[in-house]
BAFI-3210 file (N, C-alpha, C; in Angstrom, 3 decimals, decimal comma, padded with zeros to 6 digits):
// residues 287
n [1|2|3|4|5|6|7|8|9|10|11|12|13|14|15|16|17|18|19|20|21|22|23|24|25|26|27|28|29|30|31|32|33|34|35|36|37|38|39|40|41|42|43|44|45|46|47|48|49|50|51|52|53|54|55|56|57|58|59|60|61|62|63|64|65|66|67|68|69|70|71|72|73|74|75|76|77|78|79|80|81|82|83|84|85|86|87|88|89|90|91|92|93|94|95|96|97|98|99|100|101|102|103|104|105|106|107|108|109|110|111|112|113|114|115|116|117|118|119|120|121|122|123|124|125|126|127|128|129|130|131|132|133|134|135|136|137|138|139|140|141|142|143|144|145|146|147|148|149|150|151|152|153|154|155|156|157|158|159|160|161|162|163|164|165|166|167|168|169|170|171|172|173|174|175|176|177|178|179|180|181|182|183|184|185|186|187|188|189|190|191|192|193|194|195|196|197|198|199|200|201|202|203|204|205|206|207|208|209|210|211|212|213|214|215|216|217|218|219|220|221|222|223|224|225|226|227|228|229|230|231|232|233|234|235|236|237|238|239|240|241|242|243|244|245|246|247|248|249|250|251|252|253|254|255|256|257|258|259|260|261|262|263|264|265|266|267|268|269|270|271|272|273|274|275|276|277|278|279|280|281|282|283|284|285|286|287]
n.u [012,963|009,058|007,669|005,396|003,635|003,451|002,305|-000,314|-001,022|-001,552|-003,469|-005,475|-005,919|-006,998|-009,291|-010,697|-011,282|-012,832|-015,092|-016,106|-016,796|-018,944|-021,009|-023,491|-026,775|-028,671|-031,553|-032,720|-033,948|-032,156|-031,684|-032,839|-032,707|-034,064|-036,489|-034,667|-033,295|-031,340|-029,951|-029,152|-027,469|-025,897|-024,878|-023,168|-021,319|-020,255|-018,780|-016,984|-015,366|-014,201|-011,950|-008,584|-007,810|-010,242|-011,430|-010,165|-011,625|-013,917|-016,576|-019,350|-019,149|-017,617|-019,976|-021,429|-019,564|-019,503|-022,182|-022,413|-020,761|-022,102|-024,436|-023,778|-022,647|-024,943|-026,472|-024,822|-024,437|-027,268|-027,223|-025,317|-026,420|-028,625|-027,144|-026,445|-024,072|-023,751|-023,479|-020,972|-017,859|-015,606|-016,541|-017,941|-015,791|-014,432|-016,375|-016,766|-014,389|-014,578|-016,758|-015,654|-013,652|-015,306|-016,449|-014,284|-013,715|-016,161|-016,152|-013,822|-014,752|-016,528|-015,060|-012,788|-012,777|-015,380|-014,812|-012,963|-012,346|-012,466|-011,457|-009,472|-007,698|-006,885|-005,388|-003,478|-002,054|-001,000|000,929|002,745|003,517|004,822|006,968|008,450|011,548|013,502|013,754|015,915|014,980|015,535|014,854|015,701|017,075|018,415|020,626|021,179|023,902|025,628|028,349|031,549|032,501|030,473|028,972|030,661|030,796|027,918|028,221|029,908|028,407|026,442|027,816|028,115|025,930|023,686|020,403|019,463|017,178|016,108|018,264|018,358|015,864|016,700|018,988|019,213|019,158|017,410|014,108|012,818|013,259|011,340|010,277|012,444|014,240|013,393|013,473|011,783|011,010|012,986|014,284|017,056|018,462|016,817|017,908|020,852|024,030|025,947|024,885|023,251|024,951|026,269|024,162|022,813|025,065|025,104|024,664|021,442|020,349|022,594|024,704|026,153|029,730|031,620|031,253|028,955|029,384|027,260|025,760|023,983|025,140|026,653|026,033|024,650|023,771|021,354|020,518|017,528|016,089|015,896|014,826|012,899|011,493|008,046|005,692|003,590|000,210|-002,604|-005,033|-003,849|-002,560|-004,545|-005,864|-003,800|-002,811|-005,243|-005,086|-003,260|-004,087|-006,233|-004,597|-003,351|-005,468|-006,416|-004,062|-004,368|-006,410|-005,692|-003,903|-004,701|-006,797|-005,056|-003,640|-005,784|-006,134|-004,620|-002,050|-000,716|001,589|002,062|004,074|007,407|009,244|007,213|006,459|008,869|008,977|006,792|007,115|009,745|008,448|006,892|008,539|009,997|008,056|007,650|009,934|011,745|010,870|012,858|014,680]
n.v [-008,617|-008,673|-010,109|-012,612|-012,774|-010,367|-009,075|-010,369|-009,681|-006,922|-006,872|-008,236|-006,569|-004,222|-005,560|-006,101|-003,441|-002,599|-004,116|-003,740|-001,251|-001,079|-003,199|-003,457|-004,026|-001,904|-001,032|001,388|004,112|006,496|008,155|008,737|007,667|008,449|005,666|003,923|002,956|004,332|002,854|003,081|001,225|000,885|003,310|002,915|001,169|002,722|004,663|003,447|002,489|004,739|006,813|007,127|009,825|011,343|009,905|010,879|013,166|015,109|013,654|014,324|015,549|013,234|011,549|013,150|013,215|010,540|009,654|011,567|010,005|007,591|008,155|009,008|006,720|005,159|006,649|006,591|003,525|002,822|003,985|002,432|-000,145|000,378|000,654|-001,898|-003,085|-004,619|-007,110|-007,424|-008,689|-008,339|-006,722|-008,686|-010,462|-008,697|-008,622|-011,108|-011,562|-009,689|-010,397|-013,185|-012,170|-011,023|-013,196|-014,268|-012,341|-012,345|-014,914|-014,497|-012,713|-014,233|-016,550|-015,542|-012,864|-012,778|-014,944|-014,637|-014,966|-013,123|-014,497|-015,875|-013,669|-012,598|-014,714|-014,788|-012,380|-012,907|-015,044|-013,641|-011,768|-013,289|-014,183|-012,016|-010,475|-009,735|-006,283|-003,704|-000,806|002,747|005,413|008,672|011,900|014,939|017,717|020,344|022,285|024,844|024,932|023,070|023,916|025,046|023,005|021,098|022,930|022,557|019,565|019,834|021,455|019,487|017,474|018,723|018,713|019,856|020,126|018,095|018,287|020,970|022,400|021,712|023,175|025,553|026,288|024,684|024,493|022,959|022,145|020,715|021,848|022,828|020,644|019,595|018,231|015,935|012,856|010,730|007,345|005,486|003,200|001,821|003,207|005,347|007,656|010,188|008,574|009,031|010,032|007,987|005,664|006,639|006,826|004,314|003,015|003,999|003,622|003,147|006,064|007,133|009,826|011,478|011,781|013,368|015,782|015,044|015,253|016,061|016,658|018,340|019,894|020,192|017,607|016,695|013,963|012,219|008,872|007,810|005,240|001,628|-000,920|-003,720|-003,092|-002,435|-004,603|-003,742|-002,644|-004,604|-003,477|-001,482|-002,677|-004,270|-004,299|-004,519|-007,290|-008,605|-008,372|-010,205|-012,507|-013,042|-012,875|-015,468|-017,205|-016,778|-017,676|-020,052|-021,036|-020,546|-022,288|-024,961|-025,025|-025,006|-027,405|-028,929|-028,470|-028,502|-026,300|-024,637|-023,048|-021,590|-019,742|-019,443|-017,251|-016,075|-018,298|-019,118|-016,950|-016,815|-019,274|-018,650|-016,599|-017,907|-019,577|-017,861|-017,116|-019,219|-018,969|-017,560|-014,280|-011,386|-009,452]
n.w [-013,740|-013,159|-010,415|-010,406|-008,255|-007,231|-009,243|-009,140|-006,448|-007,087|-008,974|-007,294|-005,364|-007,196|-008,101|-005,842|-004,765|-007,118|-006,672|-004,187|-004,653|-006,154|-005,915|-004,951|-005,711|-007,197|-008,365|-008,634|-010,624|-012,333|-014,517|-018,050|-021,430|-023,955|-024,042|-022,709|-019,514|-016,975|-014,435|-011,017|-010,185|-012,567|-012,786|-010,652|-011,384|-013,504|-012,251|-010,976|-013,000|-014,008|-015,595|-014,314|-013,625|-013,418|-011,578|-009,124|-008,582|-006,456|-004,790|-005,689|-008,326|-009,446|-009,540|-011,475|-013,730|-014,295|-015,020|-017,217|-019,131|-019,066|-020,264|-022,720|-023,677|-023,856|-025,793|-028,149|-028,325|-028,875|-031,541|-032,679|-032,607|-034,418|-036,625|-037,172|-035,960|-033,833|-035,205|-036,020|-036,874|-035,515|-033,155|-031,890|-031,378|-029,588|-027,586|-026,392|-025,390|-023,622|-021,919|-021,075|-019,265|-017,229|-016,248|-015,205|-013,104|-011,535|-010,745|-009,167|-007,366|-005,816|-004,841|-003,660|-002,907|-001,295|000,015|002,029|005,416|008,660|010,537|009,143|008,079|010,746|011,420|009,523|009,875|012,444|011,797|010,225|011,640|013,617|012,260|011,679|012,032|014,724|015,871|016,747|018,640|019,481|022,042|021,841|022,839|021,608|021,266|019,461|017,993|016,334|016,597|017,455|019,771|021,122|021,536|023,199|025,532|026,225|027,110|029,263|031,014|031,214|032,628|034,913|036,277|035,134|033,680|031,062|029,111|029,936|028,931|026,140|025,325|025,899|024,157|021,807|018,205|016,818|015,547|017,466|019,512|021,650|022,734|024,343|022,721|022,264|020,210|020,051|019,279|017,323|014,696|013,176|010,306|010,074|010,866|010,307|009,365|011,038|013,197|014,033|014,523|016,831|018,668|019,057|020,081|022,650|026,119|028,049|029,545|029,207|027,982|025,234|025,543|023,588|021,155|018,433|015,162|012,104|009,032|009,470|011,856|015,217|017,545|020,853|022,223|023,891|025,388|025,922|026,293|025,302|023,078|021,858|018,851|018,747|016,848|014,031|014,627|014,327|013,533|011,782|009,773|008,530|006,134|004,291|005,047|004,494|001,648|001,213|002,003|000,106|-002,200|-001,773|-001,875|-004,534|-005,960|-005,508|-006,461|-009,338|-009,580|-009,280|-011,448|-013,467|-013,450|-013,954|-016,664|-019,771|-020,907|-023,654|-025,327|-028,049|-029,143|-029,108|-027,727|-026,126|-024,620|-023,195|-021,629|-020,099|-018,795|-017,378|-015,642|-014,011|-012,771|-011,349|-009,447|-007,733|-006,343|-003,205|-002,124|-002,777|-000,511]
ca.u [011,214|008,075|007,311|003,834|002,868|003,180|001,012|-001,463|-001,598|-001,952|-004,773|-006,348|-006,406|-007,923|-010,577|-011,517|-011,639|-014,112|-016,566|-016,389|-017,351|-020,220|-021,378|-024,744|-027,849|-029,761|-032,506|-033,523|-033,662|-031,316|-031,618|-033,442|-032,047|-035,355|-036,778|-033,788|-033,322|-029,838|-030,165|-028,091|-026,254|-025,026|-024,057|-022,252|-020,288|-019,613|-018,148|-016,072|-014,704|-013,834|-010,479|-008,022|-007,847|-011,635|-011,700|-009,690|-012,654|-014,983|-017,783|-020,486|-018,548|-017,430|-020,997|-021,805|-018,769|-019,990|-023,416|-022,324|-020,213|-023,072|-025,839|-023,056|-022,562|-026,560|-026,688|-024,230|-025,032|-028,520|-026,916|-024,597|-027,303|-029,472|-026,311|-026,258|-022,645|-024,000|-023,435|-019,495|-017,077|-014,726|-017,482|-018,291|-014,586|-014,245|-017,586|-016,500|-013,304|-014,998|-017,634|-014,420|-012,882|-016,202|-016,830|-013,063|-014,258|-017,358|-015,539|-012,917|-015,683|-017,215|-014,257|-011,800|-013,185|-016,308|-014,430|-012,000|-013,174|-011,921|-009,998|-008,063|-006,651|-006,122|-004,281|-002,175|-001,473|-000,218|001,838|003,421|004,075|005,894|008,032|009,236|012,750|013,562|014,260|015,841|014,708|015,917|014,310|016,714|017,022|019,564|020,882|022,056|024,326|026,426|030,097|032,089|033,030|029,107|028,593|031,688|030,471|027,155|028,625|030,535|027,166|025,608|028,469|028,080|024,436|022,343|019,141|019,435|015,923|016,392|019,600|017,856|015,055|017,614|020,231|019,376|018,762|016,641|012,596|011,863|013,730|010,463|010,029|013,479|015,066|012,850|013,307|010,823|011,495|013,356|015,124|018,087|018,095|016,119|018,631|021,931|024,746|026,904|024,186|022,533|026,087|026,603|022,751|022,703|025,937|024,959|023,755|020,598|020,252|023,941|024,929|027,810|030,748|032,095|030,232|028,745|029,206|026,811|025,624|023,451|026,100|027,102|024,918|024,949|022,790|020,798|019,813|016,644|015,359|016,288|013,662|012,450|010,411|006,638|004,791|002,314|-001,082|-003,745|-005,903|-003,023|-002,237|-005,630|-006,258|-002,963|-003,057|-006,435|-004,886|-002,304|-004,994|-006,674|-003,652|-002,956|-006,572|-006,457|-003,174|-004,546|-007,511|-005,180|-002,934|-005,953|-007,205|-003,951|-003,677|-007,073|-006,203|-003,565|-001,848|000,254|001,894|002,759|005,042|008,544|009,403|006,160|006,198|009,929|008,674|005,799|007,663|010,440|007,826|006,207|009,495|010,236|007,000|008,102|011,194|011,361|011,129|014,386|014,306]
ca.v [-008,956|-008,433|-011,413|-012,695|-012,552|-008,648|-008,755|-010,856|-008,924|-005,443|-007,261|-008,327|-004,818|-003,787|-006,241|-006,081|-002,381|-002,487|-004,885|-002,983|000,269|-001,625|-004,406|-003,340|-004,256|-000,882|-000,919|002,857|004,802|007,967|009,084|007,795|008,040|007,763|004,768|003,238|003,756|004,041|002,519|003,701|-000,089|001,157|004,363|002,809|000,421|003,784|005,186|002,241|002,428|006,064|007,216|007,509|011,200|011,668|009,226|012,147|014,195|015,132|012,464|014,916|015,681|011,965|010,978|013,767|012,715|009,025|009,861|011,913|009,019|006,532|008,722|009,198|005,325|004,860|007,244|006,181|002,308|002,910|004,416|001,295|-001,269|000,718|000,493|-003,229|-003,152|-005,940|-008,287|-007,127|-009,815|-007,624|-006,600|-010,070|-011,041|-008,164|-008,755|-012,446|-011,329|-009,008|-011,537|-014,184|-011,392|-010,653|-014,297|-014,440|-011,252|-012,835|-015,948|-013,892|-012,541|-015,351|-017,431|-014,789|-011,347|-012,911|-016,064|-014,228|-014,604|-012,511|-015,519|-016,075|-012,514|-012,647|-015,877|-014,439|-011,344|-013,718|-015,725|-012,672|-010,850|-014,162|-014,436|-010,716|-010,442|-008,727|-004,929|-002,690|000,877|003,299|006,407|009,704|013,438|015,576|019,247|020,509|023,523|025,161|024,817|021,999|024,456|025,124|021,436|020,732|023,519|021,785|018,361|020,155|021,696|018,253|017,007|019,775|018,294|020,725|019,495|018,035|018,934|022,550|023,117|021,624|024,122|026,891|026,247|023,756|025,165|022,169|022,765|020,047|021,986|023,080|019,156|019,116|017,554|014,446|012,370|009,665|006,166|005,275|002,101|001,868|003,670|006,559|008,877|009,780|007,447|009,285|010,111|006,693|004,899|006,769|006,654|002,975|002,474|004,462|002,890|003,702|007,044|008,148|011,006|011,631|012,822|014,114|016,127|014,295|016,030|015,579|017,620|019,652|020,875|019,034|017,328|015,984|012,833|011,646|007,826|007,570|003,876|001,069|-002,016|-004,344|-002,615|-003,374|-004,865|-002,873|-003,123|-005,499|-002,529|-000,672|-003,412|-005,433|-004,444|-005,474|-008,716|-009,159|-008,755|-011,491|-013,710|-013,033|-013,346|-016,769|-017,825|-016,610|-018,468|-021,678|-021,385|-020,730|-023,625|-025,930|-025,009|-025,289|-028,838|-029,484|-028,164|-028,416|-025,203|-024,784|-021,808|-021,893|-018,586|-019,665|-016,216|-016,186|-019,739|-018,957|-015,915|-017,380|-020,261|-017,860|-015,826|-018,897|-020,316|-016,835|-017,069|-020,349|-018,597|-016,446|-012,854|-010,849|-008,202]
ca.w [-014,114|-012,017|-010,104|-010,721|-007,099|-007,113|-010,235|-008,714|-005,618|-007,592|-009,349|-006,157|-005,071|-007,984|-008,119|-004,589|-004,821|-007,880|-006,034|-003,061|-004,733|-007,213|-005,631|-004,503|-006,757|-006,800|-009,339|-008,741|-012,157|-012,184|-015,704|-019,077|-022,760|-024,889|-023,227|-021,956|-018,110|-016,287|-012,717|-009,719|-010,257|-013,748|-012,581|-009,753|-012,205|-014,426|-011,151|-010,381|-014,179|-014,584|-015,763|-013,162|-013,560|-013,123|-010,105|-008,341|-008,480|-005,294|-005,202|-006,714|-009,431|-010,103|-010,220|-012,607|-014,848|-014,718|-015,425|-018,672|-019,686|-019,307|-021,318|-024,058|-023,975|-024,264|-026,932|-029,216|-028,361|-029,717|-032,759|-033,192|-032,888|-035,581|-037,774|-037,168|-035,379|-032,983|-035,813|-036,827|-036,280|-034,445|-031,986|-031,352|-030,560|-028,094|-026,521|-026,160|-024,527|-022,259|-021,184|-020,264|-018,034|-016,494|-015,490|-014,436|-012,168|-010,762|-009,844|-008,153|-006,090|-005,114|-004,299|-003,224|-002,329|-000,455|000,617|002,983|006,733|009,765|011,403|008,179|008,262|011,839|011,606|008,586|010,419|013,669|011,216|009,541|012,819|014,320|010,999|011,596|012,856|015,994|015,334|018,202|018,436|020,719|022,312|022,048|022,771|021,246|021,423|018,075|017,966|015,120|016,333|018,538|021,156|021,798|022,071|024,305|026,707|026,709|027,650|030,451|031,672|031,676|033,657|036,339|036,752|034,705|033,036|029,596|028,751|029,979|027,996|024,832|025,146|025,700|023,236|020,508|017,080|016,073|015,664|018,631|020,991|022,575|023,350|024,966|021,808|022,010|018,940|020,076|019,143|015,808|014,300|012,336|008,973|010,052|011,166|009,281|009,876|012,104|014,291|014,395|015,200|018,160|019,581|019,161|021,058|024,040|027,199|028,477|030,409|029,223|027,042|024,558|025,919|022,932|020,276|017,179|013,820|011,057|008,250|010,456|012,821|016,247|018,388|021,942|022,347|025,491|025,093|027,062|026,149|024,034|023,178|020,331|018,142|018,607|015,497|013,697|015,315|013,465|012,743|011,175|008,689|008,483|004,689|003,768|005,319|003,707|000,327|001,026|002,216|-000,900|-003,223|-001,913|-002,528|-006,199|-006,803|-005,336|-007,668|-010,402|-009,714|-009,302|-012,772|-014,215|-013,256|-014,686|-018,087|-020,544|-021,781|-025,078|-025,891|-029,355|-029,751|-028,445|-026,885|-025,093|-023,921|-022,452|-020,650|-019,428|-017,965|-016,449|-014,590|-013,239|-011,946|-010,320|-008,484|-006,741|-005,601|-002,306|-002,417|-002,579|000,379]
c.u [010,218|007,780|005,872|003,154|002,697|002,187|-000,180|-001,997|-002,098|-003,523|-005,867|-006,928|-007,303|-009,233|-011,461|-012,274|-012,977|-015,269|-017,028|-017,040|-018,649|-020,880|-023,080|-025,838|-028,829|-030,491|-033,251|-032,927|-033,098|-031,337|-032,378|-032,848|-033,335|-036,244|-035,786|-033,499|-031,579|-030,197|-029,033|-026,835|-025,229|-024,172|-022,769|-021,035|-019,573|-018,600|-016,875|-014,953|-014,185|-012,273|-009,982|-007,941|-009,267|-012,032|-011,214|-010,735|-013,459|-016,256|-018,830|-019,980|-018,028|-018,592|-021,554|-021,054|-019,158|-021,215|-023,517|-021,976|-021,444|-024,302|-024,770|-023,028|-024,064|-026,758|-026,191|-024,285|-026,232|-028,167|-026,246|-025,561|-028,496|-028,619|-026,070|-024,829|-022,497|-023,366|-021,797|-018,708|-016,167|-015,232|-017,596|-016,846|-014,588|-014,968|-017,180|-015,236|-013,441|-015,844|-016,905|-014,032|-014,133|-016,500|-015,668|-013,462|-015,017|-016,946|-014,592|-013,524|-016,178|-016,313|-013,196|-012,148|-014,216|-015,926|-013,525|-012,891|-011,949|-010,830|-009,103|-007,253|-006,161|-005,089|-003,177|-001,734|-000,389|001,163|003,183|004,262|005,217|007,132|008,843|010,591|012,937|014,146|014,431|015,565|015,145|015,210|015,615|016,425|018,234|019,339|021,548|022,462|025,176|027,883|030,321|032,269|031,312|028,912|029,611|031,214|029,209|027,305|029,250|029,269|026,485|026,742|028,470|026,738|023,425|021,568|019,484|018,299|015,786|017,382|019,237|016,851|015,502|018,568|020,157|018,642|017,674|014,889|012,271|012,834|012,869|010,167|011,219|014,307|014,536|012,758|012,362|011,688|012,055|014,297|016,198|017,813|017,264|016,882|020,140|022,808|025,535|026,208|023,629|023,498|026,264|025,446|022,846|023,723|026,082|024,129|022,473|020,780|021,753|023,971|026,182|028,570|031,658|031,124|029,950|028,428|028,157|026,664|024,887|024,032|026,692|026,072|025,434|023,783|022,728|020,320|018,744|016,344|015,885|015,297|013,284|011,478|008,915|006,115|003,856|001,140|-002,002|-004,580|-005,107|-002,824|-003,129|-005,870|-005,196|-002,875|-003,957|-005,926|-003,828|-003,117|-005,616|-005,704|-003,503|-004,258|-006,593|-005,267|-003,327|-005,699|-006,783|-004,494|-003,766|-006,533|-006,133|-003,661|-004,770|-007,067|-004,620|-003,176|-000,758|000,293|002,870|003,986|006,203|008,678|008,511|006,171|007,469|009,616|007,761|006,227|008,779|009,810|007,181|007,341|009,902|009,253|007,024|009,175|010,770|011,621|012,590|014,034|015,256]
c.v [-008,901|-009,824|-011,298|-012,336|-011,165|-008,447|-009,063|-010,113|-007,444|-005,825|-007,532|-007,181|-004,216|-004,320|-006,171|-004,658|-002,090|-003,094|-004,308|-001,789|-000,088|-002,739|-004,702|-003,274|-003,337|-000,439|000,750|003,582|006,428|008,913|008,117|008,421|007,514|007,040|003,651|003,975|003,378|004,162|002,972|002,554|000,319|002,423|004,080|002,191|001,666|004,849|004,729|002,209|003,742|005,885|007,554|009,222|011,776|011,199|009,850|012,964|014,035|014,187|013,124|015,030|014,331|011,492|011,716|013,395|011,256|009,008|010,324|011,008|008,150|007,199|008,655|007,665|004,910|005,419|006,623|004,437|002,035|002,961|003,106|000,262|-000,804|000,559|-001,092|-003,894|-004,384|-007,295|-008,403|-008,157|-009,315|-007,369|-007,613|-010,751|-010,236|-008,260|-009,961|-012,397|-010,991|-009,876|-012,555|-013,304|-011,075|-011,819|-014,611|-013,477|-011,987|-014,136|-015,706|-013,357|-013,336|-016,302|-016,717|-013,867|-011,996|-014,084|-015,911|-014,169|-013,863|-013,378|-015,633|-014,839|-012,567|-013,686|-015,552|-013,445|-012,034|-014,334|-014,808|-011,995|-012,061|-014,244|-013,034|-010,873|-009,567|-007,462|-004,125|-001,415|001,405|004,952|007,624|011,105|013,890|017,152|019,642|022,162|023,651|024,885|023,723|022,620|024,433|023,743|020,895|021,246|022,684|020,556|018,610|020,639|020,545|017,557|017,640|019,463|018,956|019,720|019,265|018,719|020,645|023,381|023,004|022,902|025,494|026,964|025,619|024,622|024,104|022,538|022,058|020,571|022,386|021,383|018,762|018,367|016,035|014,209|011,107|008,268|005,893|003,948|002,819|002,380|004,833|007,749|008,915|009,132|007,687|009,315|009,013|005,782|005,150|006,366|005,277|002,290|002,913|003,351|003,641|004,696|007,927|009,089|011,160|012,498|013,610|014,602|014,914|015,198|015,337|016,844|018,785|020,424|019,617|018,813|016,660|015,148|012,268|010,254|007,636|005,999|003,070|-000,418|-002,628|-003,708|-003,131|-003,437|-004,028|-003,468|-003,637|-004,348|-001,887|-001,392|-004,461|-005,397|-005,084|-006,775|-009,262|-009,405|-009,883|-012,727|-014,044|-013,490|-014,816|-017,696|-017,880|-017,451|-019,743|-022,109|-021,544|-022,022|-024,913|-026,173|-025,333|-027,034|-029,646|-029,226|-028,290|-027,191|-025,349|-023,344|-021,809|-020,909|-018,918|-018,562|-016,218|-017,314|-019,451|-017,895|-016,147|-018,466|-019,631|-017,320|-016,453|-019,467|-019,094|-016,832|-018,187|-020,094|-017,425|-014,990|-012,252|-009,425|-007,239]
c.w [-012,895|-011,686|-010,253|-009,398|-006,758|-008,052|-009,826|-007,553|-005,850|-008,205|-008,537|-005,482|-005,771|-008,010|-006,982|-004,537|-005,879|-007,239|-005,030|-003,244|-005,875|-006,970|-005,479|-005,760|-006,504|-008,279|-009,663|-009,983|-011,790|-013,110|-016,771|-020,260|-023,331|-023,970|-022,499|-020,538|-017,815|-014,746|-012,037|-009,643|-011,456|-013,363|-011,381|-010,493|-013,260|-013,465|-011,129|-011,666|-014,776|-014,579|-014,577|-012,849|-013,066|-011,908|-008,874|-007,870|-007,315|-005,701|-005,943|-007,897|-010,288|-010,450|-011,395|-013,888|-015,449|-015,347|-017,127|-019,403|-019,942|-020,363|-022,491|-024,581|-024,409|-025,710|-028,279|-029,325|-029,199|-031,077|-033,654|-033,499|-034,207|-036,908|-037,975|-036,717|-034,708|-033,861|-036,267|-035,898|-035,024|-033,120|-031,325|-030,387|-029,275|-027,011|-025,848|-024,997|-023,174|-021,235|-020,525|-019,248|-017,005|-015,586|-014,779|-012,916|-011,064|-010,002|-008,566|-006,901|-005,385|-004,398|-003,788|-002,360|-000,936|000,426|001,984|004,315|007,608|010,381|010,468|008,132|009,342|011,888|010,680|009,250|011,733|013,098|010,658|010,538|013,284|013,482|011,115|012,549|013,664|015,626|016,563|017,685|019,595|020,760|022,505|022,094|022,328|021,218|020,110|018,077|016,551|015,333|017,676|019,630|021,868|022,450|023,365|025,768|027,338|027,667|029,157|031,214|032,180|032,752|035,013|036,616|036,076|033,746|031,626|028,494|028,888|028,835|026,665|024,501|025,118|024,537|021,974|019,393|016,263|016,439|016,853|019,846|022,122|023,370|023,859|024,173|021,615|020,510|018,901|019,729|017,629|015,928|013,101|010,844|008,784|010,104|010,086|009,920|011,009|013,491|014,941|015,081|016,445|019,192|019,925|020,118|022,524|024,913|027,727|029,528|030,260|028,120|026,255|025,138|025,383|021,829|018,790|016,225|012,863|010,273|008,495|011,301|013,804|017,250|019,828|022,106|023,752|024,917|026,328|027,274|025,124|024,150|022,004|020,107|018,210|017,195|015,164|014,158|014,116|012,590|011,786|009,672|008,026|006,903|003,822|003,706|004,485|002,228|000,137|001,077|000,793|-002,110|-003,077|-002,303|-003,990|-006,774|-006,558|-006,295|-008,835|-010,779|-010,033|-010,892|-013,907|-014,315|-013,852|-016,315|-018,609|-021,417|-022,572|-025,236|-026,769|-029,620|-028,615|-027,292|-025,642|-024,067|-022,531|-021,480|-019,675|-018,184|-016,824|-015,644|-013,781|-012,219|-011,083|-009,040|-007,371|-005,615|-004,341|-002,915|-002,054|-001,847|-000,280]
res [m|l|r|l|n|k|i|v|l|a|a|c|v|s|l|s|a|l|y|g|a|a|s|a|q|d|a|t|v|v|a|k|v|g|d|v|e|i|t|q|s|e|l|d|l|a|i|a|n|l|d|p|q|l|a|q|l|p|d|e|q|k|k|v|a|a|l|s|g|a|i|d|v|k|l|l|a|a|n|a|t|a|d|g|l|q|d|d|p|e|y|k|r|r|l|a|f|i|a|e|r|e|l|h|n|a|f|f|k|k|n|v|v|d|a|v|t|a|d|e|v|k|a|r|y|d|k|e|i|a|a|l|p|k|q|e|e|v|r|a|r|h|i|l|v|k|t|e|e|e|a|k|q|i|i|a|d|l|d|a|g|k|d|f|i|e|i|a|k|e|k|s|t|d|p|n|k|t|e|g|g|d|l|g|y|f|t|k|g|r|m|v|p|e|f|e|e|v|a|f|a|l|e|k|g|a|y|t|k|t|p|v|q|t|q|f|g|f|h|v|i|l|l|e|d|k|r|d|a|p|p|p|a|f|e|a|v|e|q|q|v|r|q|l|v|m|r|d|k|y|l|a|l|i|e|k|a|k|a|e|q|t|i|e|i|v|d|e|a|l|r|k|g|y|e|d|a|n|k|a|e|q|q|p|e|q|q]
***
């Protein structure tokens, strides 16, 4: 079952994107349908609510698609009013639902989106980074050849004092041979198991004394460095952290509202599903 906090986080992303894209109140008239004006603000809302496929269009095409849709809405809305559909019970029911949803969104914007401060985001980043377990990473080079005999000869050349980087440039079949076989820093889980097991077991500055076979061929590995992996930079994860702060603010608002109201779910299956989802929300995330 999906955790509610994941659903809430997705909703926060969606709502914040919507308000970010269409929050300015621009009364500039961009089109008219009879005597009815379409303003830039309305066009912005139409763009923000485009079908996901149309939302992938280049900006100018997206604006045209949104304007076309807004004009169609104005045309048929006028006809619907002339037919008296504004008094239809089904229309009124849907309108009431949409009105409540928009009130929810407006409250969300005021008390969540606009309420998040830079200090809160930075503090949450510091908290998340402090909670991260230490993770070792290594920097290695390798020389990849097709046969075990070739790898053994390379090891003999290294034992004789030849330079690892020069041998890699000359004999490795890996595309990174031009960089002397440099693989950069990597953590566990990034390489195939046979390669990774040996690389992490080496001492800094040591190279493998026997060839390491993987699905790609035979490797000779040089370990250049070991260190704790640095945490992601604040700038790289700022938006994700902001979403976490927003989620927490939203959940706090919901919990407060629930405490102030009585919620009764009459349908037994729905009640059980709702209660199970809320119980799951209180449990730690499974990694």
